[in-house]
C-alpha positions as CSV (number, residue, x, y, z in Angstrom):
1,M,3.3,-18.4,30.4
2,I,7.0,-18.1,31.2
3,L,8.6,-15.0,32.7
4,F,12.3,-14.4,32.7
5,D,12.4,-12.1,35.6
6,K,15.0,-9.9,37.4
7,C,17.5,-10.4,34.5
8,R,20.8,-9.0,35.6
9,F,21.3,-7.8,32.1
10,L,18.7,-8.1,29.3
11,I,19.7,-7.3,25.7
12,S,16.5,-6.5,23.9
13,E,18.4,-5.4,20.8
14,P,22.1,-5.4,20.0
15,N,23.1,-1.8,20.8
16,P,23.6,0.3,23.9
17,A,20.0,1.5,23.9
18,G,18.9,-2.2,24.1
19,V,20.7,-3.0,27.3
20,I,18.3,-3.2,30.3
21,E,19.4,-3.9,33.9
22,D,16.9,-5.9,36.1
23,G,14.6,-6.4,33.1
24,W,12.1,-9.1,32.2
25,V,10.7,-11.0,29.2
26,L,7.2,-12.5,29.2
27,I,6.5,-15.4,26.9
28,D,3.1,-16.7,25.9
29,G,3.3,-20.0,24.0
30,P,5.9,-19.5,21.1
31,V,5.7,-15.7,21.2
32,I,7.2,-12.9,23.3
33,K,4.3,-11.1,24.9
34,A,6.1,-8.2,26.5
35,V,9.5,-6.9,27.6
36,G,10.2,-4.4,30.3
37,G,12.4,-2.9,33.0
38,P,12.7,-3.1,36.8
39,T,9.6,-1.2,37.8
40,D,6.8,-3.1,35.9
41,S,7.5,-6.8,36.2
42,P,4.3,-8.9,35.8
43,R,5.5,-11.6,38.2
44,A,2.4,-11.4,40.4
45,E,0.0,-11.8,37.4
46,V,2.1,-14.7,36.0
47,T,2.1,-16.5,39.3
48,A,-1.6,-16.0,39.8
49,Q,-2.3,-17.5,36.4
50,G,-0.1,-20.5,37.1
51,G,2.8,-19.5,34.9
52,E,6.4,-20.0,35.6
53,V,8.6,-17.3,36.9
54,I,12.4,-17.8,36.4
55,D,14.8,-15.8,38.5
56,C,17.5,-14.5,36.2
57,S,19.2,-12.2,38.7
58,G,22.5,-14.0,37.9
59,K,22.0,-14.3,34.2
60,L,22.5,-12.4,30.9
61,V,19.4,-12.8,28.8
62,M,19.6,-12.1,25.0
63,P,18.3,-13.0,21.6
64,G,19.2,-16.4,20.4
65,L,22.2,-16.5,18.0
66,I,21.7,-17.0,14.3
67,D,24.1,-19.0,12.1
68,T,23.5,-18.0,8.5
69,H,25.9,-20.4,6.9
70,N,26.9,-23.9,7.9
71,H,27.4,-27.4,6.5
72,L,26.0,-29.2,9.5
73,A,26.9,-32.9,8.8
74,N,30.4,-32.3,7.4
75,Y,32.4,-33.5,10.4
76,A,34.5,-35.8,8.1
77,L,36.3,-32.6,7.0
78,N,37.6,-32.2,10.5
79,L,38.9,-35.8,10.7
80,L,40.6,-35.8,7.3
81,P,43.8,-33.9,8.2
82,G,44.5,-36.6,10.8
83,I,44.1,-39.3,8.2
84,D,45.9,-37.6,5.4
85,P,47.9,-34.5,6.3
86,S,48.4,-33.7,2.6
87,S,44.7,-32.8,2.4
88,L,45.6,-29.4,3.9
89,E,48.4,-28.9,1.3
90,Y,46.4,-26.8,-1.2
91,A,47.3,-23.7,-3.1
92,G,43.8,-22.2,-3.6
93,I,40.1,-22.9,-3.5
94,S,40.1,-25.5,-6.3
95,E,42.7,-27.7,-4.5
96,C,41.0,-27.0,-1.2
97,L,37.7,-28.4,-2.6
98,E,39.4,-31.3,-4.4
99,K,41.5,-32.5,-1.5
100,F,39.8,-31.3,1.7
101,I,36.1,-30.6,1.1
102,W,34.6,-32.8,-1.5
103,P,35.9,-36.2,-0.2
104,A,33.4,-36.0,2.7
105,Y,30.6,-35.2,0.3
106,T,31.6,-38.1,-1.9
107,W,31.3,-40.5,1.1
108,V,28.2,-39.1,2.9
109,S,24.9,-40.9,3.1
110,G,21.4,-40.0,4.3
111,E,21.8,-41.8,7.6
112,S,25.2,-40.2,8.3
113,T,23.7,-36.8,7.5
114,Y,21.0,-37.3,10.1
115,D,23.3,-38.3,12.9
116,L,26.0,-35.8,12.2
117,T,23.5,-33.0,11.8
118,L,22.2,-33.8,15.2
119,L,25.7,-33.7,16.6
120,S,26.3,-30.2,15.1
121,M,22.9,-29.1,16.5
122,C,24.0,-30.2,19.9
123,N,27.1,-28.1,19.6
124,A,25.1,-25.1,18.4
125,I,22.5,-25.3,21.1
126,K,25.2,-25.5,23.8
127,H,26.7,-22.3,22.5
128,G,23.5,-20.4,22.3
129,T,22.5,-20.7,18.6
130,T,18.8,-21.0,18.1
131,T,18.6,-20.6,14.3
132,I,20.9,-22.5,12.0
133,T,21.3,-23.2,8.3
134,S,22.7,-26.3,6.5
135,A,24.1,-26.4,3.0
136,F,24.4,-30.1,2.5
137,P,23.0,-33.1,0.5
138,F,20.2,-35.3,1.7
139,P,17.7,-32.6,2.7
140,D,15.2,-35.2,3.9
141,D,17.6,-36.3,6.6
142,T,18.5,-32.7,7.5
143,Y,14.8,-32.1,8.0
144,R,14.4,-35.1,10.2
145,A,17.2,-33.8,12.4
146,G,15.6,-30.4,12.6
147,V,12.3,-31.9,13.8
148,K,14.2,-33.9,16.4
149,S,16.3,-31.0,17.7
150,R,13.5,-28.4,17.5
151,M,16.0,-25.8,16.4
152,R,14.9,-23.1,13.9
153,L,16.4,-24.5,10.7
154,I,16.8,-23.3,7.1
155,I,17.6,-26.1,4.8
156,H,19.9,-25.3,1.9
157,P,19.8,-28.4,-0.3
158,Q,23.3,-28.8,-1.7
159,T,23.4,-28.8,-5.5
160,V,26.6,-28.8,-7.7
161,S,27.4,-29.6,-11.3
162,N,31.2,-30.3,-11.5
163,V,31.5,-33.2,-9.0
164,L,29.5,-36.3,-8.1
165,L,28.4,-36.3,-4.5
166,G,27.2,-39.2,-2.3
167,D,23.6,-38.6,-3.5
168,G,24.6,-39.3,-7.1
169,L,22.4,-36.6,-8.6
170,D,22.9,-34.5,-11.8
171,D,21.4,-31.1,-12.5
172,D,18.0,-32.5,-13.3
173,G,17.9,-34.5,-10.2
174,Y,19.0,-31.6,-8.0
175,L,16.3,-29.3,-9.4
176,A,13.7,-31.9,-8.9
177,Q,14.9,-32.6,-5.4
178,T,15.0,-29.0,-4.5
179,E,11.4,-28.4,-5.6
180,E,10.3,-31.5,-3.7
181,T,12.1,-30.2,-0.6
182,I,10.4,-26.8,-0.8
183,R,7.0,-28.4,-1.3
184,N,7.4,-30.8,1.6
185,Y,9.3,-28.8,4.2
186,H,9.1,-25.0,3.7
187,N,7.3,-23.5,6.6
188,A,6.9,-26.9,8.3
189,E,6.7,-27.2,12.1
190,D,4.7,-24.0,12.5
191,G,7.2,-22.1,10.3
192,R,10.2,-23.2,12.3
193,I,11.7,-25.1,9.4
194,Q,12.2,-23.3,6.0
195,V,13.9,-24.0,2.7
196,A,16.0,-21.9,0.4
197,T,17.5,-23.0,-2.9
198,H,21.3,-23.5,-3.0
199,P,23.5,-23.9,-6.0
200,H,27.0,-24.4,-4.6
201,C,28.9,-21.7,-6.3
202,T,29.1,-19.7,-9.5
203,Y,32.2,-21.6,-10.8
204,S,30.9,-25.1,-9.8
205,C,27.4,-25.0,-11.2
206,T,26.1,-24.8,-14.8
207,E,24.1,-21.8,-15.8
208,R,21.1,-24.1,-16.0
209,L,21.5,-25.0,-12.3
210,L,22.1,-21.5,-11.2
211,L,19.1,-20.1,-13.1
212,G,16.9,-23.1,-12.3
213,C,17.5,-22.6,-8.6
214,M,16.5,-18.9,-8.8
215,E,13.4,-19.8,-10.8
216,L,12.3,-22.2,-8.1
217,A,13.1,-19.5,-5.4
218,E,10.9,-17.0,-7.3
219,Q,8.1,-19.6,-8.0
220,Y,7.8,-20.5,-4.3
221,D,9.0,-17.2,-2.8
222,V,11.9,-18.7,-0.9
223,G,15.5,-17.6,-0.5
224,F,18.4,-18.2,-2.9
225,A,21.8,-18.8,-1.3
226,T,25.2,-19.5,-2.8
227,H,28.9,-19.2,-2.1
228,L,30.5,-16.2,-3.7
229,L,34.0,-14.7,-4.1
230,N,35.5,-16.6,-1.2
231,C,39.2,-15.9,-1.8
232,P,41.5,-14.5,-4.5
233,E,41.5,-17.6,-6.6
234,D,37.7,-17.7,-6.4
235,R,37.6,-14.2,-7.8
236,E,40.1,-15.2,-10.5
237,M,38.2,-18.3,-11.6
238,S,34.8,-16.8,-11.5
239,D,35.8,-13.6,-13.4
240,A,37.5,-15.7,-16.0
241,Q,34.4,-17.9,-16.4
242,Y,32.2,-14.9,-16.9
243,A,34.7,-12.6,-18.7
244,A,32.3,-12.1,-21.6
245,W,29.9,-10.5,-19.2
246,G,32.4,-8.2,-17.6
247,G,33.0,-10.5,-14.6
248,T,31.1,-12.4,-11.9
249,V,29.0,-9.6,-10.4
250,A,28.1,-8.2,-13.8
251,Y,27.0,-11.7,-14.9
252,L,24.9,-12.1,-11.7
253,Q,23.3,-8.7,-12.3
254,A,22.6,-9.5,-16.0
255,K,20.9,-12.8,-15.1
256,D,18.8,-11.2,-12.4
257,L,20.4,-13.3,-9.6
258,L,20.9,-10.2,-7.4
259,Q,17.6,-9.9,-5.5
260,E,16.2,-9.3,-2.1
261,R,15.9,-13.1,-1.6
262,T,19.6,-13.6,-2.4
263,L,22.1,-14.5,0.3
264,F,25.8,-14.8,-0.6
265,F,28.2,-16.7,1.7
266,H,31.7,-15.2,2.3
267,C,32.2,-12.4,-0.3
268,D,35.7,-11.7,0.9
269,Q,36.7,-10.3,-2.5
270,V,33.8,-8.0,-3.0
271,N,35.0,-4.5,-3.7
272,R,33.3,-1.2,-2.7
273,Q,31.6,-0.7,-6.0
274,E,30.2,-4.2,-6.0
275,A,29.0,-3.7,-2.4
276,E,26.9,-0.7,-3.6
277,V,25.4,-2.9,-6.3
278,F,24.5,-5.5,-3.7
279,A,23.0,-3.0,-1.4
280,E,20.9,-1.5,-4.2
281,A,19.6,-4.9,-5.0
282,G,18.8,-5.8,-1.4
283,V,21.3,-8.7,-1.4
284,A,22.5,-10.0,2.0
285,I,25.9,-11.5,2.9
286,S,26.8,-14.1,5.5
287,H,30.2,-13.1,7.0
288,N,32.3,-16.1,7.9
289,P,35.4,-14.6,9.6
290,Q,36.8,-17.7,11.4
291,S,36.4,-20.0,8.4
292,N,37.9,-17.6,5.9
293,A,40.8,-16.5,8.2
294,T,41.6,-20.1,8.9
295,Y,41.5,-21.6,5.5
296,H,42.0,-18.7,3.0
297,G,43.8,-15.9,5.0
298,C,41.3,-13.3,4.1
299,V,38.0,-11.8,5.4
300,A,35.3,-9.6,4.1
301,D,35.6,-5.8,4.4
302,V,32.7,-5.4,6.9
303,P,33.1,-1.6,7.3
304,A,32.8,-1.1,3.5
305,L,29.9,-3.5,3.2
306,R,28.1,-1.8,6.1
307,E,28.8,1.7,4.7
308,A,27.2,0.6,1.4
309,G,24.1,-0.6,3.3
310,V,24.5,-4.4,2.7
311,T,22.6,-6.6,5.2
312,L,25.2,-8.7,7.1
313,G,24.7,-12.0,9.0
314,M,27.2,-14.2,10.7
315,G,28.1,-17.8,9.8
316,T,30.4,-20.5,11.1
317,D,30.8,-22.5,7.9
318,M,31.7,-25.5,9.9
319,P,29.8,-28.0,12.2
320,A,32.2,-27.7,15.1
321,G,32.3,-23.9,15.1
322,N,30.1,-21.6,17.1
323,I,28.8,-18.1,16.8
324,F,30.3,-16.8,20.0
325,D,33.7,-17.6,18.7
326,N,32.9,-15.9,15.4
327,I,31.6,-12.8,17.1
328,Y,35.1,-12.4,18.7
329,T,36.9,-13.3,15.5
330,A,34.9,-10.8,13.5
331,Y,35.9,-8.0,15.8
332,L,39.5,-9.1,15.9
333,V,40.3,-9.6,12.3
334,N,38.4,-6.6,11.1
335,S,40.6,-4.5,13.3
336,V,43.5,-5.2,11.0
337,V,42.2,-6.7,7.8
338,P,41.8,-5.4,5.1
339,L,44.7,-3.1,5.5
340,D,43.2,-0.4,3.3
341,Q,39.9,-0.2,5.2
342,E,38.8,3.4,5.9
343,A,36.7,2.8,9.0
344,Q,36.1,0.5,11.9
345,F,32.7,-0.6,13.2
346,E,31.2,-0.1,16.7
347,P,32.1,-2.9,19.1
348,W,28.5,-4.2,19.2
349,V,28.3,-4.7,15.4
350,P,29.4,-8.4,15.6
351,I,26.5,-9.1,18.0
352,E,24.2,-7.3,15.6
353,M,25.3,-9.5,12.7
354,A,24.8,-12.6,14.9
355,T,21.2,-11.6,15.8
356,I,19.0,-9.2,13.9
357,G,21.4,-9.0,11.0
358,G,21.3,-12.7,10.5
359,A,17.5,-12.6,10.9
360,E,17.2,-10.0,8.1
361,A,19.6,-11.9,5.9
362,L,17.4,-15.0,6.2
363,R,14.2,-12.9,5.6
364,L,13.1,-13.5,9.2
365,G,13.7,-10.0,10.6
366,D,10.0,-9.6,11.5
367,K,10.1,-12.9,13.5
368,I,13.4,-13.2,15.3
369,G,16.7,-11.4,16.1
370,T,15.6,-9.1,18.9
371,L,13.5,-9.5,22.0
372,E,10.3,-7.5,21.5
373,A,6.6,-8.1,21.7
374,G,5.2,-10.1,18.9
375,K,8.4,-11.9,17.9
376,R,9.1,-15.6,18.4
377,A,10.6,-16.5,21.7
378,D,14.1,-17.5,20.6
379,I,16.1,-16.7,23.7
380,I,19.3,-17.7,25.4
381,T,20.8,-17.1,28.8
382,V,24.3,-17.1,30.1
383,D,25.0,-17.9,33.8
384,L,27.2,-15.0,35.0
385,R,27.7,-16.7,38.3
386,R,29.7,-19.4,36.6
387,N,31.5,-17.4,34.0
388,T,35.0,-16.1,34.6
389,T,35.6,-14.5,31.2
390,L,32.6,-12.2,31.1
391,Y,33.8,-10.4,34.3
392,P,33.4,-7.8,35.6
393,L,30.3,-6.5,33.8
394,N,28.2,-3.4,34.0
395,A,25.7,-1.9,31.6
396,G,28.4,0.3,30.1
397,N,30.9,-2.4,29.2
398,L,28.5,-5.2,28.6
399,L,28.4,-5.3,24.7
400,Y,32.1,-4.7,24.3
401,W,32.9,-7.4,26.9
402,I,30.6,-9.9,25.2
403,V,32.3,-9.3,21.8
404,T,35.9,-9.4,23.1
405,K,35.6,-12.1,25.8
406,C,32.8,-14.3,24.7
407,A,34.7,-16.9,22.7
408,G,33.7,-20.4,23.7
409,T,30.8,-19.2,25.9
410,L,28.2,-21.8,26.8
411,A,24.6,-21.0,27.2
412,A,22.7,-22.0,30.4
413,D,19.4,-22.0,28.7
414,T,18.5,-22.1,25.0
415,M,14.9,-21.6,23.9
416,V,13.2,-21.7,20.5
417,D,9.5,-20.8,20.0
418,G,9.0,-20.7,23.8
419,T,10.3,-24.2,24.3
420,F,13.6,-25.0,26.2
421,L,16.0,-27.0,24.0
422,M,18.5,-26.7,26.9
423,R,17.8,-25.9,30.5
424,D,20.3,-25.3,33.2
425,G,23.0,-26.7,30.8
426,E,21.0,-30.0,30.1
427,F,19.4,-30.9,26.8
428,T,15.7,-31.4,27.0
429,F,15.2,-33.4,23.7
430,L,18.6,-34.7,22.6
431,D,20.7,-37.5,24.0
432,E,24.2,-36.0,23.5
433,E,26.1,-39.1,24.5
434,A,24.1,-41.4,22.2
435,I,24.5,-38.9,19.3
436,I,28.3,-38.7,19.8
437,A,28.5,-42.5,20.0
438,R,26.8,-42.9,16.6
439,S,28.9,-40.1,15.2
440,D,32.1,-42.0,16.3
441,E,30.9,-44.9,14.2
442,W,30.4,-42.8,11.2
443,M,33.8,-41.3,11.5
444,A,35.4,-44.7,11.7
445,R,33.5,-45.7,8.6
446,F,34.7,-42.6,6.8
447,E,38.3,-43.3,7.7
448,T,38.0,-46.9,6.4
449,W,36.4,-45.6,3.2
450,Y,39.0,-43.0,2.6
451,R,42.0,-45.2,3.3
452,G,40.5,-47.9,1.1
453,R,40.0,-45.6,-1.8
454,K,43.5,-44.2,-1.5
455,A,45.0,-47.7,-1.3
456,S,43.2,-48.9,-4.3
457,G,43.9,-45.9,-6.4
458,Q,40.3,-44.8,-6.6
459,P,39.5,-41.1,-6.5
460,V,38.1,-39.5,-3.3
461,T,36.6,-36.7,-5.4
462,V,34.7,-37.8,-8.5
463,R,34.3,-35.5,-11.5
464,K,30.8,-35.4,-12.9
465,Y,31.9,-33.8,-16.1
466,P,35.6,-34.3,-16.9
467,D,35.4,-31.3,-19.3
468,Y,33.4,-29.2,-16.9
469,E,35.8,-26.2,-17.0
470,N,35.3,-26.0,-20.8
471,R,31.5,-26.4,-20.8
């Protein structure tokens, strides 16, 4: 048994009622056994039974953060503007994908996926993320990284119809691979690793791939996740493609793609009427404020989505991002965008999205997202004795101060299933320096590949079907 004792602040759930001063959390194996306040700590019993008592009198203890949308191995995207500044000169989502996103996917391999996924997991663990998702090719190698890191992982095997990725698969290959990934890895590692189907986007996948992914999700009772209505051009393209159905959302509804198992990434262009349709169907959304504000200049209308009753999680959408940064960004951008919003949310809502909201969006709300008896012991601590931004704190300002001053915060301890992945700022399973060294080699290889393709006139994004838009 492990007891986090005398916690200066304990957040059992992300709202004012969940803040406990001088609280404690008792862990038995992978599960939280009990949570309490200052008067009933079981420290004597734990000590008598040979358990470990950890003095957290200088620490904030809270649920592990949950990243509901990421592309863990896509670090080449971050390098590309330094190689070719024109890669950032795009007018909309189509050019963004063509020049900035897809080149990395064209180059990627299974081995690079493994090493770069581990690098992203190092970053996540350091910043207090315990559950992470990865929408990327080569799911076998993503799985290997999940086993190595011991993070809670949901694999979203990347599938797409209109471009040829480094895995060289077509629709048939993707559907077969997705089914094999589910069979091999869903609920692996005592349920710590799960799988959801993932067609890339409504306008980049054939109907066969979209519906085939949902059929697999229904057959194996797993999640279904896809990008949706990311920016104005995304809305324009998708609605034009599905004009005969009355637009994108009407098409999704007609094809029974709006379900409780459905998770949409972004949804910055979803209107209030569509939000109500999503809420009625039980659809969840991954809010990606930093990614969308950075690359597309727009963010989802969180107050409207919440008012409609849509379940909201938080996502980084990028391997070098972190959830603490996005908690702050979500609060900041939704203070001013969209301009016609009718309401603002309470200051603790971004923490809610990053914890229990994300858990519910991933269909894990009964297992993680809060600190309560019976849930898995996914816990992080922040050392307040070495933190000059989260200062000064008291129970009254704690949640607000976390939201507005947490950007870049590092965890002191990160625990998943009762096992420390990081303790006192040191990794327990991962060799960060070795992972960075291998990642440096992959980035050098990507630069050589990219410059070579450009110099020889070869495309860095390869169209699978030249006439895709007309299919």
